[in-house]
N, CA, C and O atoms as a Maestro MAE file, in Angstrom:
{
 s_m_m2io_version
 :::
 2.0.0
}

f_m_ct {
 s_m_title
 :::
 protein
 m_atom[328] {
  # First column is atom index #
  i_m_mmod_type
  r_m_x_coord
  r_m_y_coord
  r_m_z_coord
  i_m_residue_number
  s_m_chain_name
  s_m_pdb_residue_name
  s_m_pdb_atom_name
  i_m_atomic_number
  :::
  1 25 -6.379 78.561 12.625 1 A "UNK " " N  " 7
  2 3 -7.379 77.606 12.200 1 A "UNK " " CA " 6
  3 2 -7.974 76.954 13.447 1 A "UNK " " C  " 6
  4 15 -7.245 76.616 14.380 1 A "UNK " " O  " 8
  5 25 -9.250 76.782 13.464 2 A "UNK " " N  " 7
  6 3 -9.954 76.217 14.607 2 A "UNK " " CA " 6
  7 2 -10.634 74.916 14.194 2 A "UNK " " C  " 6
  8 15 -11.276 74.839 13.147 2 A "UNK " " O  " 8
  9 25 -10.480 73.897 15.036 3 A "UNK " " N  " 7
  10 3 -11.194 72.628 14.871 3 A "UNK " " CA " 6
  11 2 -11.929 72.403 16.180 3 A "UNK " " C  " 6
  12 15 -11.335 72.465 17.256 3 A "UNK " " O  " 8
  13 25 -13.232 72.141 16.080 4 A "UNK " " N  " 7
  14 3 -13.984 71.965 17.314 4 A "UNK " " CA " 6
  15 2 -15.163 71.029 17.134 4 A "UNK " " C  " 6
  16 15 -15.644 70.796 16.025 4 A "UNK " " O  " 8
  17 25 -15.614 70.500 18.268 5 A "UNK " " N  " 7
  18 3 -16.849 69.734 18.306 5 A "UNK " " CA " 6
  19 2 -17.617 70.181 19.553 5 A "UNK " " C  " 6
  20 15 -17.332 71.254 20.086 5 A "UNK " " O  " 8
  21 25 -18.560 69.409 20.022 6 A "UNK " " N  " 7
  22 3 -19.376 69.817 21.170 6 A "UNK " " CA " 6
  23 2 -18.594 69.836 22.478 6 A "UNK " " C  " 6
  24 15 -19.054 70.419 23.459 6 A "UNK " " O  " 8
  25 25 -17.419 69.207 22.509 7 A "UNK " " N  " 7
  26 3 -16.683 69.052 23.759 7 A "UNK " " CA " 6
  27 2 -15.384 69.849 23.843 7 A "UNK " " C  " 6
  28 15 -14.990 70.280 24.927 7 A "UNK " " O  " 8
  29 25 -14.726 70.043 22.720 8 A "UNK " " N  " 7
  30 3 -13.378 70.610 22.736 8 A "UNK " " CA " 6
  31 2 -13.161 71.540 21.547 8 A "UNK " " C  " 6
  32 15 -13.765 71.374 20.488 8 A "UNK " " O  " 8
  33 25 -12.296 72.509 21.745 9 A "UNK " " N  " 7
  34 3 -11.933 73.458 20.680 9 A "UNK " " CA " 6
  35 2 -10.409 73.475 20.581 9 A "UNK " " C  " 6
  36 15 -9.728 73.716 21.578 9 A "UNK " " O  " 8
  37 25 -9.878 73.224 19.405 10 A "UNK " " N  " 7
  38 3 -8.441 73.211 19.164 10 A "UNK " " CA " 6
  39 2 -8.071 74.374 18.264 10 A "UNK " " C  " 6
  40 15 -8.717 74.605 17.242 10 A "UNK " " O  " 8
  41 25 -7.039 75.104 18.637 11 A "UNK " " N  " 7
  42 3 -6.576 76.234 17.840 11 A "UNK " " CA " 6
  43 2 -5.186 75.925 17.299 11 A "UNK " " C  " 6
  44 15 -4.272 75.612 18.062 11 A "UNK " " O  " 8
  45 25 -5.030 76.014 15.995 12 A "UNK " " N  " 7
  46 3 -3.762 75.743 15.316 12 A "UNK " " CA " 6
  47 2 -3.196 77.031 14.732 12 A "UNK " " C  " 6
  48 15 -3.951 77.889 14.273 12 A "UNK " " O  " 8
  49 25 -1.886 77.171 14.745 13 A "UNK " " N  " 7
  50 3 -1.223 78.325 14.149 13 A "UNK " " CA " 6
  51 2 -1.375 78.276 12.639 13 A "UNK " " C  " 6
  52 15 -1.158 77.234 12.022 13 A "UNK " " O  " 8
  53 25 -1.747 79.396 12.046 14 A "UNK " " N  " 7
  54 3 -1.864 79.434 10.584 14 A "UNK " " CA " 6
  55 2 -0.495 79.507 9.923 14 A "UNK " " C  " 6
  56 15 -0.364 79.157 8.750 14 A "UNK " " O  " 8
  57 25 0.528 79.952 10.647 15 A "UNK " " N  " 7
  58 3 1.860 80.038 10.041 15 A "UNK " " CA " 6
  59 2 2.646 78.724 10.145 15 A "UNK " " C  " 6
  60 15 3.391 78.382 9.227 15 A "UNK " " O  " 8
  61 25 2.487 77.980 11.260 16 A "UNK " " N  " 7
  62 3 3.258 76.742 11.425 16 A "UNK " " CA " 6
  63 2 2.422 75.484 11.275 16 A "UNK " " C  " 6
  64 15 2.957 74.413 10.987 16 A "UNK " " O  " 8
  65 25 1.102 75.605 11.469 17 A "UNK " " N  " 7
  66 3 0.229 74.437 11.415 17 A "UNK " " CA " 6
  67 2 0.225 73.628 12.700 17 A "UNK " " C  " 6
  68 15 -0.424 72.584 12.776 17 A "UNK " " O  " 8
  69 25 0.947 74.103 13.715 18 A "UNK " " N  " 7
  70 3 1.034 73.368 14.975 18 A "UNK " " CA " 6
  71 2 -0.074 73.788 15.940 18 A "UNK " " C  " 6
  72 15 -0.575 74.912 15.901 18 A "UNK " " O  " 8
  73 25 -0.436 72.840 16.807 19 A "UNK " " N  " 7
  74 3 -1.437 73.087 17.825 19 A "UNK " " CA " 6
  75 2 -0.907 74.129 18.818 19 A "UNK " " C  " 6
  76 15 0.213 73.996 19.309 19 A "UNK " " O  " 8
  77 25 -1.696 75.155 19.113 20 A "UNK " " N  " 7
  78 3 -1.259 76.211 20.032 20 A "UNK " " CA " 6
  79 2 -2.142 76.319 21.279 20 A "UNK " " C  " 6
  80 15 -1.696 76.828 22.307 20 A "UNK " " O  " 8
  81 25 -3.380 75.849 21.198 21 A "UNK " " N  " 7
  82 3 -4.284 76.007 22.332 21 A "UNK " " CA " 6
  83 2 -5.396 74.970 22.257 21 A "UNK " " C  " 6
  84 15 -5.824 74.574 21.173 21 A "UNK " " O  " 8
  85 25 -5.857 74.538 23.430 22 A "UNK " " N  " 7
  86 3 -7.046 73.690 23.455 22 A "UNK " " CA " 6
  87 2 -7.952 74.163 24.578 22 A "UNK " " C  " 6
  88 15 -7.491 74.665 25.603 22 A "UNK " " O  " 8
  89 25 -9.249 73.994 24.364 23 A "UNK " " N  " 7
  90 3 -10.242 74.478 25.317 23 A "UNK " " CA " 6
  91 2 -11.290 73.403 25.533 23 A "UNK " " C  " 6
  92 15 -11.855 72.868 24.580 23 A "UNK " " O  " 8
  93 25 -11.546 73.090 26.814 24 A "UNK " " N  " 7
  94 3 -12.663 72.215 27.166 24 A "UNK " " CA " 6
  95 2 -13.904 73.071 27.259 24 A "UNK " " C  " 6
  96 15 -13.949 74.032 28.027 24 A "UNK " " O  " 8
  97 25 -14.897 72.731 26.489 25 A "UNK " " N  " 7
  98 3 -16.100 73.556 26.443 25 A "UNK " " CA " 6
  99 2 -16.966 73.410 27.686 25 A "UNK " " C  " 6
  100 15 -17.656 74.360 28.055 25 A "UNK " " O  " 8
  101 25 -16.954 72.254 28.345 26 A "UNK " " N  " 7
  102 3 -17.800 72.066 29.527 26 A "UNK " " CA " 6
  103 2 -17.334 72.904 30.713 26 A "UNK " " C  " 6
  104 15 -18.162 73.341 31.512 26 A "UNK " " O  " 8
  105 25 -16.024 73.139 30.846 27 A "UNK " " N  " 7
  106 3 -15.503 73.916 31.977 27 A "UNK " " CA " 6
  107 2 -14.945 75.265 31.545 27 A "UNK " " C  " 6
  108 15 -14.583 76.086 32.388 27 A "UNK " " O  " 8
  109 25 -14.875 75.496 30.251 28 A "UNK " " N  " 7
  110 3 -14.281 76.698 29.678 28 A "UNK " " CA " 6
  111 2 -12.794 76.828 30.029 28 A "UNK " " C  " 6
  112 15 -12.231 77.921 29.975 28 A "UNK " " O  " 8
  113 25 -12.165 75.707 30.389 29 A "UNK " " N  " 7
  114 3 -10.741 75.674 30.701 29 A "UNK " " CA " 6
  115 2 -9.945 75.729 29.405 29 A "UNK " " C  " 6
  116 15 -10.127 74.894 28.520 29 A "UNK " " O  " 8
  117 25 -9.066 76.710 29.299 30 A "UNK " " N  " 7
  118 3 -8.242 76.849 28.097 30 A "UNK " " CA " 6
  119 2 -6.774 76.685 28.471 30 A "UNK " " C  " 6
  120 15 -6.320 77.251 29.466 30 A "UNK " " O  " 8
  121 25 -6.034 75.916 27.684 31 A "UNK " " N  " 7
  122 3 -4.615 75.680 27.922 31 A "UNK " " CA " 6
  123 2 -3.824 76.010 26.670 31 A "UNK " " C  " 6
  124 15 -4.158 75.556 25.576 31 A "UNK " " O  " 8
  125 25 -2.793 76.788 26.834 32 A "UNK " " N  " 7
  126 3 -1.854 77.004 25.741 32 A "UNK " " CA " 6
  127 2 -0.914 75.816 25.705 32 A "UNK " " C  " 6
  128 15 -0.463 75.342 26.748 32 A "UNK " " O  " 8
  129 25 -0.620 75.341 24.522 33 A "UNK " " N  " 7
  130 3 0.244 74.165 24.379 33 A "UNK " " CA " 6
  131 2 1.347 74.449 23.373 33 A "UNK " " C  " 6
  132 15 1.243 75.346 22.536 33 A "UNK " " O  " 8
  133 25 2.399 73.663 23.482 34 A "UNK " " N  " 7
  134 3 3.502 73.714 22.519 34 A "UNK " " CA " 6
  135 2 3.614 72.337 21.891 34 A "UNK " " C  " 6
  136 15 3.650 71.331 22.600 34 A "UNK " " O  " 8
  137 25 3.667 72.286 20.603 35 A "UNK " " N  " 7
  138 3 3.766 71.018 19.893 35 A "UNK " " CA " 6
  139 2 5.120 70.961 19.199 35 A "UNK " " C  " 6
  140 15 5.466 71.843 18.413 35 A "UNK " " O  " 8
  141 25 5.879 69.914 19.499 36 A "UNK " " N  " 7
  142 3 7.163 69.691 18.841 36 A "UNK " " CA " 6
  143 2 7.068 68.432 18.000 36 A "UNK " " C  " 6
  144 15 6.470 67.439 18.414 36 A "UNK " " O  " 8
  145 25 7.649 68.479 16.845 37 A "UNK " " N  " 7
  146 3 7.678 67.319 15.964 37 A "UNK " " CA " 6
  147 2 9.084 66.741 16.013 37 A "UNK " " C  " 6
  148 15 10.049 67.386 15.601 37 A "UNK " " O  " 8
  149 25 9.189 65.522 16.521 38 A "UNK " " N  " 7
  150 3 10.472 64.852 16.690 38 A "UNK " " CA " 6
  151 2 10.473 63.570 15.875 38 A "UNK " " C  " 6
  152 15 9.446 63.158 15.336 38 A "UNK " " O  " 8
  153 25 11.626 62.954 15.796 39 A "UNK " " N  " 7
  154 3 11.695 61.665 15.128 39 A "UNK " " CA " 6
  155 2 12.557 60.722 15.939 39 A "UNK " " C  " 6
  156 15 13.368 61.150 16.760 39 A "UNK " " O  " 8
  157 25 12.379 59.457 15.705 40 A "UNK " " N  " 7
  158 3 13.118 58.403 16.386 40 A "UNK " " CA " 6
  159 2 13.995 57.702 15.367 40 A "UNK " " C  " 6
  160 15 13.512 57.253 14.328 40 A "UNK " " O  " 8
  161 25 15.268 57.610 15.657 41 A "UNK " " N  " 7
  162 3 16.193 56.888 14.787 41 A "UNK " " CA " 6
  163 2 16.235 55.448 15.268 41 A "UNK " " C  " 6
  164 15 16.752 55.169 16.350 41 A "UNK " " O  " 8
  165 25 15.701 54.540 14.480 42 A "UNK " " N  " 7
  166 3 15.544 53.159 14.926 42 A "UNK " " CA " 6
  167 2 16.877 52.430 15.047 42 A "UNK " " C  " 6
  168 15 17.885 52.834 14.468 42 A "UNK " " O  " 8
  169 25 16.851 51.365 15.800 43 A "UNK " " N  " 7
  170 3 18.011 50.502 16.014 43 A "UNK " " CA " 6
  171 2 18.312 49.762 14.731 43 A "UNK " " C  " 6
  172 15 17.402 49.207 14.116 43 A "UNK " " O  " 8
  173 25 19.580 49.736 14.306 44 A "UNK " " N  " 7
  174 3 19.912 49.148 13.014 44 A "UNK " " CA " 6
  175 2 20.447 47.725 13.100 44 A "UNK " " C  " 6
  176 15 20.870 47.178 12.082 44 A "UNK " " O  " 8
  177 25 20.443 47.110 14.271 45 A "UNK " " N  " 7
  178 3 20.888 45.731 14.383 45 A "UNK " " CA " 6
  179 2 22.280 45.583 14.952 45 A "UNK " " C  " 6
  180 15 22.590 44.533 15.516 45 A "UNK " " O  " 8
  181 25 23.124 46.572 14.832 46 A "UNK " " N  " 7
  182 3 24.419 46.526 15.498 46 A "UNK " " CA " 6
  183 2 24.284 47.341 16.769 46 A "UNK " " C  " 6
  184 15 23.263 47.994 16.986 46 A "UNK " " O  " 8
  185 25 25.303 47.309 17.609 47 A "UNK " " N  " 7
  186 3 25.163 48.031 18.878 47 A "UNK " " CA " 6
  187 2 24.994 49.515 18.638 47 A "UNK " " C  " 6
  188 15 24.305 50.179 19.413 47 A "UNK " " O  " 8
  189 25 25.605 50.071 17.580 48 A "UNK " " N  " 7
  190 3 25.451 51.476 17.281 48 A "UNK " " CA " 6
  191 2 26.094 52.392 18.302 48 A "UNK " " C  " 6
  192 15 25.906 53.608 18.258 48 A "UNK " " O  " 8
  193 25 26.851 51.816 19.221 49 A "UNK " " N  " 7
  194 3 27.472 52.592 20.289 49 A "UNK " " CA " 6
  195 2 28.979 52.570 20.094 49 A "UNK " " C  " 6
  196 15 29.564 51.519 19.833 49 A "UNK " " O  " 8
  197 25 29.601 53.726 20.222 50 A "UNK " " N  " 7
  198 3 31.052 53.813 20.152 50 A "UNK " " CA " 6
  199 2 31.614 53.253 21.454 50 A "UNK " " C  " 6
  200 15 31.444 53.854 22.515 50 A "UNK " " O  " 8
  201 25 32.282 52.105 21.377 51 A "UNK " " N  " 7
  202 3 32.798 51.439 22.570 51 A "UNK " " CA " 6
  203 2 34.239 51.833 22.883 51 A "UNK " " C  " 6
  204 15 34.850 51.266 23.789 51 A "UNK " " O  " 8
  205 25 34.788 52.794 22.146 52 A "UNK " " N  " 7
  206 3 36.153 53.242 22.408 52 A "UNK " " CA " 6
  207 2 36.247 53.766 23.834 52 A "UNK " " C  " 6
  208 15 35.447 54.608 24.243 52 A "UNK " " O  " 8
  209 25 37.201 53.283 24.576 53 A "UNK " " N  " 7
  210 3 37.412 53.738 25.943 53 A "UNK " " CA " 6
  211 2 36.613 52.975 26.987 53 A "UNK " " C  " 6
  212 15 36.780 53.219 28.182 53 A "UNK " " O  " 8
  213 25 35.742 52.049 26.565 54 A "UNK " " N  " 7
  214 3 34.974 51.262 27.540 54 A "UNK " " CA " 6
  215 2 35.809 50.080 28.003 54 A "UNK " " C  " 6
  216 15 36.623 49.555 27.244 54 A "UNK " " O  " 8
  217 25 35.607 49.657 29.261 55 A "UNK " " N  " 7
  218 3 36.292 48.446 29.718 55 A "UNK " " CA " 6
  219 2 35.650 47.237 29.043 55 A "UNK " " C  " 6
  220 15 34.559 47.339 28.483 55 A "UNK " " O  " 8
  221 25 36.333 46.090 29.099 56 A "UNK " " N  " 7
  222 3 35.885 44.910 28.343 56 A "UNK " " CA " 6
  223 2 34.514 44.391 28.790 56 A "UNK " " C  " 6
  224 15 33.725 43.948 27.956 56 A "UNK " " O  " 8
  225 25 34.225 44.441 30.083 57 A "UNK " " N  " 7
  226 3 32.927 43.958 30.561 57 A "UNK " " CA " 6
  227 2 31.788 44.820 30.012 57 A "UNK " " C  " 6
  228 15 30.747 44.295 29.617 57 A "UNK " " O  " 8
  229 25 31.981 46.122 29.985 58 A "UNK " " N  " 7
  230 3 30.966 47.027 29.442 58 A "UNK " " CA " 6
  231 2 30.792 46.796 27.948 58 A "UNK " " C  " 6
  232 15 29.665 46.772 27.453 58 A "UNK " " O  " 8
  233 25 31.909 46.623 27.218 59 A "UNK " " N  " 7
  234 3 31.823 46.341 25.771 59 A "UNK " " CA " 6
  235 2 31.019 45.079 25.515 59 A "UNK " " C  " 6
  236 15 30.173 45.057 24.621 59 A "UNK " " O  " 8
  237 25 31.272 44.013 26.293 60 A "UNK " " N  " 7
  238 3 30.529 42.757 26.102 60 A "UNK " " CA " 6
  239 2 29.035 42.979 26.311 60 A "UNK " " C  " 6
  240 15 28.220 42.423 25.573 60 A "UNK " " O  " 8
  241 25 28.664 43.785 27.307 61 A "UNK " " N  " 7
  242 3 27.247 44.069 27.557 61 A "UNK " " CA " 6
  243 2 26.608 44.820 26.412 61 A "UNK " " C  " 6
  244 15 25.478 44.514 26.033 61 A "UNK " " O  " 8
  245 25 27.308 45.804 25.847 62 A "UNK " " N  " 7
  246 3 26.791 46.585 24.720 62 A "UNK " " CA " 6
  247 2 26.600 45.682 23.518 62 A "UNK " " C  " 6
  248 15 25.570 45.756 22.848 62 A "UNK " " O  " 8
  249 25 27.569 44.837 23.234 63 A "UNK " " N  " 7
  250 3 27.489 43.942 22.072 63 A "UNK " " CA " 6
  251 2 26.373 42.922 22.273 63 A "UNK " " C  " 6
  252 15 25.632 42.635 21.333 63 A "UNK " " O  " 8
  253 25 26.233 42.360 23.497 64 A "UNK " " N  " 7
  254 3 25.184 41.376 23.776 64 A "UNK " " CA " 6
  255 2 23.797 41.986 23.590 64 A "UNK " " C  " 6
  256 15 22.933 41.369 22.966 64 A "UNK " " O  " 8
  257 25 23.576 43.169 24.113 65 A "UNK " " N  " 7
  258 3 22.275 43.820 23.953 65 A "UNK " " CA " 6
  259 2 22.011 44.094 22.484 65 A "UNK " " C  " 6
  260 15 20.875 43.948 22.033 65 A "UNK " " O  " 8
  261 25 23.024 44.487 21.722 66 A "UNK " " N  " 7
  262 3 22.866 44.739 20.294 66 A "UNK " " CA " 6
  263 2 22.477 43.497 19.525 66 A "UNK " " C  " 6
  264 15 21.707 43.580 18.568 66 A "UNK " " O  " 8
  265 25 22.989 42.355 19.920 67 A "UNK " " N  " 7
  266 3 22.699 41.093 19.213 67 A "UNK " " CA " 6
  267 2 21.286 40.607 19.439 67 A "UNK " " C  " 6
  268 15 20.708 39.968 18.560 67 A "UNK " " O  " 8
  269 25 20.712 40.896 20.605 68 A "UNK " " N  " 7
  270 3 19.370 40.370 20.857 68 A "UNK " " CA " 6
  271 2 18.293 41.433 20.744 68 A "UNK " " C  " 6
  272 15 17.225 41.304 21.343 68 A "UNK " " O  " 8
  273 25 18.564 42.472 19.986 69 A "UNK " " N  " 7
  274 3 17.555 43.477 19.681 69 A "UNK " " CA " 6
  275 2 17.161 44.341 20.850 69 A "UNK " " C  " 6
  276 15 16.057 44.886 20.877 69 A "UNK " " O  " 8
  277 25 18.066 44.479 21.842 70 A "UNK " " N  " 7
  278 3 17.777 45.339 22.970 70 A "UNK " " CA " 6
  279 2 17.117 44.629 24.134 70 A "UNK " " C  " 6
  280 15 16.915 45.232 25.188 70 A "UNK " " O  " 8
  281 25 16.768 43.329 23.964 71 A "UNK " " N  " 7
  282 3 16.199 42.574 25.081 71 A "UNK " " CA " 6
  283 2 17.322 42.138 25.993 71 A "UNK " " C  " 6
  284 15 18.429 41.875 25.523 71 A "UNK " " O  " 8
  285 25 17.067 42.055 27.271 72 A "UNK " " N  " 7
  286 3 18.118 41.703 28.221 72 A "UNK " " CA " 6
  287 2 18.523 40.240 28.089 72 A "UNK " " C  " 6
  288 15 19.706 39.929 28.224 72 A "UNK " " O  " 8
  289 25 17.592 39.338 27.833 73 A "UNK " " N  " 7
  290 3 17.918 37.942 27.564 73 A "UNK " " CA " 6
  291 2 18.785 37.279 28.617 73 A "UNK " " C  " 6
  292 15 19.882 36.815 28.305 73 A "UNK " " O  " 8
  293 25 18.316 37.225 29.865 74 A "UNK " " N  " 7
  294 3 19.054 36.514 30.893 74 A "UNK " " CA " 6
  295 2 20.093 37.367 31.589 74 A "UNK " " C  " 6
  296 15 20.848 36.862 32.419 74 A "UNK " " O  " 8
  297 25 20.145 38.608 31.279 75 A "UNK " " N  " 7
  298 3 21.112 39.498 31.934 75 A "UNK " " CA " 6
  299 2 20.355 40.368 32.924 75 A "UNK " " C  " 6
  300 15 19.243 40.822 32.656 75 A "UNK " " O  " 8
  301 25 20.973 40.588 34.060 76 A "UNK " " N  " 7
  302 3 20.328 41.452 35.045 76 A "UNK " " CA " 6
  303 2 21.318 42.489 35.495 76 A "UNK " " C  " 6
  304 15 22.429 42.151 35.903 76 A "UNK " " O  " 8
  305 25 20.942 43.732 35.429 77 A "UNK " " N  " 7
  306 3 21.793 44.800 35.898 77 A "UNK " " CA " 6
  307 2 23.087 44.913 35.126 77 A "UNK " " C  " 6
  308 15 24.073 45.418 35.663 77 A "UNK " " O  " 8
  309 25 23.122 44.456 33.871 78 A "UNK " " N  " 7
  310 3 24.321 44.566 33.057 78 A "UNK " " CA " 6
  311 2 25.349 43.484 33.317 78 A "UNK " " C  " 6
  312 15 26.432 43.512 32.732 78 A "UNK " " O  " 8
  313 25 25.029 42.513 34.199 79 A "UNK " " N  " 7
  314 3 25.974 41.436 34.478 79 A "UNK " " CA " 6
  315 2 25.333 40.109 34.085 79 A "UNK " " C  " 6
  316 15 24.124 39.925 34.224 79 A "UNK " " O  " 8
  317 25 26.154 39.197 33.595 80 A "UNK " " N  " 7
  318 3 25.633 37.906 33.188 80 A "UNK " " CA " 6
  319 2 25.336 37.066 34.426 80 A "UNK " " C  " 6
  320 15 26.052 37.130 35.426 80 A "UNK " " O  " 8
  321 25 24.272 36.282 34.340 81 A "UNK " " N  " 7
  322 3 23.927 35.403 35.456 81 A "UNK " " CA " 6
  323 2 24.878 34.227 35.479 81 A "UNK " " C  " 6
  324 15 25.332 33.763 34.433 81 A "UNK " " O  " 8
  325 25 25.185 33.737 36.695 82 A "UNK " " N  " 7
  326 3 26.078 32.571 36.781 82 A "UNK " " CA " 6
  327 2 25.338 31.349 37.255 82 A "UNK " " C  " 6
  328 15 25.933 30.280 37.386 82 A "UNK " " O  " 8
  :::
 }
 m_bond[327] {
  # First column is bond index #
  i_m_from
  i_m_to
  i_m_order
  :::
  1 1 2 1
  2 2 3 1
  3 3 4 2
  4 3 5 1
  5 5 6 1
  6 6 7 1
  7 7 8 2
  8 7 9 1
  9 9 10 1
  10 10 11 1
  11 11 12 2
  12 11 13 1
  13 13 14 1
  14 14 15 1
  15 15 16 2
  16 15 17 1
  17 17 18 1
  18 18 19 1
  19 19 20 2
  20 19 21 1
  21 21 22 1
  22 22 23 1
  23 23 24 2
  24 23 25 1
  25 25 26 1
  26 26 27 1
  27 27 28 2
  28 27 29 1
  29 29 30 1
  30 30 31 1
  31 31 32 2
  32 31 33 1
  33 33 34 1
  34 34 35 1
  35 35 36 2
  36 35 37 1
  37 37 38 1
  38 38 39 1
  39 39 40 2
  40 39 41 1
  41 41 42 1
  42 42 43 1
  43 43 44 2
  44 43 45 1
  45 45 46 1
  46 46 47 1
  47 47 48 2
  48 47 49 1
  49 49 50 1
  50 50 51 1
  51 51 52 2
  52 51 53 1
  53 53 54 1
  54 54 55 1
  55 55 56 2
  56 55 57 1
  57 57 58 1
  58 58 59 1
  59 59 60 2
  60 59 61 1
  61 61 62 1
  62 62 63 1
  63 63 64 2
  64 63 65 1
  65 65 66 1
  66 66 67 1
  67 67 68 2
  68 67 69 1
  69 69 70 1
  70 70 71 1
  71 71 72 2
  72 71 73 1
  73 73 74 1
  74 74 75 1
  75 75 76 2
  76 75 77 1
  77 77 78 1
  78 78 79 1
  79 79 80 2
  80 79 81 1
  81 81 82 1
  82 82 83 1
  83 83 84 2
  84 83 85 1
  85 85 86 1
  86 86 87 1
  87 87 88 2
  88 87 89 1
  89 89 90 1
  90 90 91 1
  91 91 92 2
  92 91 93 1
  93 93 94 1
  94 94 95 1
  95 95 96 2
  96 95 97 1
  97 97 98 1
  98 98 99 1
  99 99 100 2
  100 99 101 1
  101 101 102 1
  102 102 103 1
  103 103 104 2
  104 103 105 1
  105 105 106 1
  106 106 107 1
  107 107 108 2
  108 107 109 1
  109 109 110 1
  110 110 111 1
  111 111 112 2
  112 111 113 1
  113 113 114 1
  114 114 115 1
  115 115 116 2
  116 115 117 1
  117 117 118 1
  118 118 119 1
  119 119 120 2
  120 119 121 1
  121 121 122 1
  122 122 123 1
  123 123 124 2
  124 123 125 1
  125 125 126 1
  126 126 127 1
  127 127 128 2
  128 127 129 1
  129 129 130 1
  130 130 131 1
  131 131 132 2
  132 131 133 1
  133 133 134 1
  134 134 135 1
  135 135 136 2
  136 135 137 1
  137 137 138 1
  138 138 139 1
  139 139 140 2
  140 139 141 1
  141 141 142 1
  142 142 143 1
  143 143 144 2
  144 143 145 1
  145 145 146 1
  146 146 147 1
  147 147 148 2
  148 147 149 1
  149 149 150 1
  150 150 151 1
  151 151 152 2
  152 151 153 1
  153 153 154 1
  154 154 155 1
  155 155 156 2
  156 155 157 1
  157 157 158 1
  158 158 159 1
  159 159 160 2
  160 159 161 1
  161 161 162 1
  162 162 163 1
  163 163 164 2
  164 163 165 1
  165 165 166 1
  166 166 167 1
  167 167 168 2
  168 167 169 1
  169 169 170 1
  170 170 171 1
  171 171 172 2
  172 171 173 1
  173 173 174 1
  174 174 175 1
  175 175 176 2
  176 175 177 1
  177 177 178 1
  178 178 179 1
  179 179 180 2
  180 179 181 1
  181 181 182 1
  182 182 183 1
  183 183 184 2
  184 183 185 1
  185 185 186 1
  186 186 187 1
  187 187 188 2
  188 187 189 1
  189 189 190 1
  190 190 191 1
  191 191 192 2
  192 191 193 1
  193 193 194 1
  194 194 195 1
  195 195 196 2
  196 195 197 1
  197 197 198 1
  198 198 199 1
  199 199 200 2
  200 199 201 1
  201 201 202 1
  202 202 203 1
  203 203 204 2
  204 203 205 1
  205 205 206 1
  206 206 207 1
  207 207 208 2
  208 207 209 1
  209 209 210 1
  210 210 211 1
  211 211 212 2
  212 211 213 1
  213 213 214 1
  214 214 215 1
  215 215 216 2
  216 215 217 1
  217 217 218 1
  218 218 219 1
  219 219 220 2
  220 219 221 1
  221 221 222 1
  222 222 223 1
  223 223 224 2
  224 223 225 1
  225 225 226 1
  226 226 227 1
  227 227 228 2
  228 227 229 1
  229 229 230 1
  230 230 231 1
  231 231 232 2
  232 231 233 1
  233 233 234 1
  234 234 235 1
  235 235 236 2
  236 235 237 1
  237 237 238 1
  238 238 239 1
  239 239 240 2
  240 239 241 1
  241 241 242 1
  242 242 243 1
  243 243 244 2
  244 243 245 1
  245 245 246 1
  246 246 247 1
  247 247 248 2
  248 247 249 1
  249 249 250 1
  250 250 251 1
  251 251 252 2
  252 251 253 1
  253 253 254 1
  254 254 255 1
  255 255 256 2
  256 255 257 1
  257 257 258 1
  258 258 259 1
  259 259 260 2
  260 259 261 1
  261 261 262 1
  262 262 263 1
  263 263 264 2
  264 263 265 1
  265 265 266 1
  266 266 267 1
  267 267 268 2
  268 267 269 1
  269 269 270 1
  270 270 271 1
  271 271 272 2
  272 271 273 1
  273 273 274 1
  274 274 275 1
  275 275 276 2
  276 275 277 1
  277 277 278 1
  278 278 279 1
  279 279 280 2
  280 279 281 1
  281 281 282 1
  282 282 283 1
  283 283 284 2
  284 283 285 1
  285 285 286 1
  286 286 287 1
  287 287 288 2
  288 287 289 1
  289 289 290 1
  290 290 291 1
  291 291 292 2
  292 291 293 1
  293 293 294 1
  294 294 295 1
  295 295 296 2
  296 295 297 1
  297 297 298 1
  298 298 299 1
  299 299 300 2
  300 299 301 1
  301 301 302 1
  302 302 303 1
  303 303 304 2
  304 303 305 1
  305 305 306 1
  306 306 307 1
  307 307 308 2
  308 307 309 1
  309 309 310 1
  310 310 311 1
  311 311 312 2
  312 311 313 1
  313 313 314 1
  314 314 315 1
  315 315 316 2
  316 315 317 1
  317 317 318 1
  318 318 319 1
  319 319 320 2
  320 319 321 1
  321 321 322 1
  322 322 323 1
  323 323 324 2
  324 323 325 1
  325 325 326 1
  326 326 327 1
  327 327 328 2
  :::
 }
}
């Protein structure tokens, strides 16, 4: 399947529906491309990290970051400011 306008031509696979090629019409430059469809598993509010085997300072950092939604919040380099 082809989608195009005065500037660009896009070629999609008829079997997968994914973009396979694009062409700039002004320079006739054509590039083959690979399109991957991925997903992001959002943060659920807890640390979501298995802390088994971590030392206590590392565990505290993981839990602190989990509590504030991933923002560092006064922490620099994984250590609390004094």
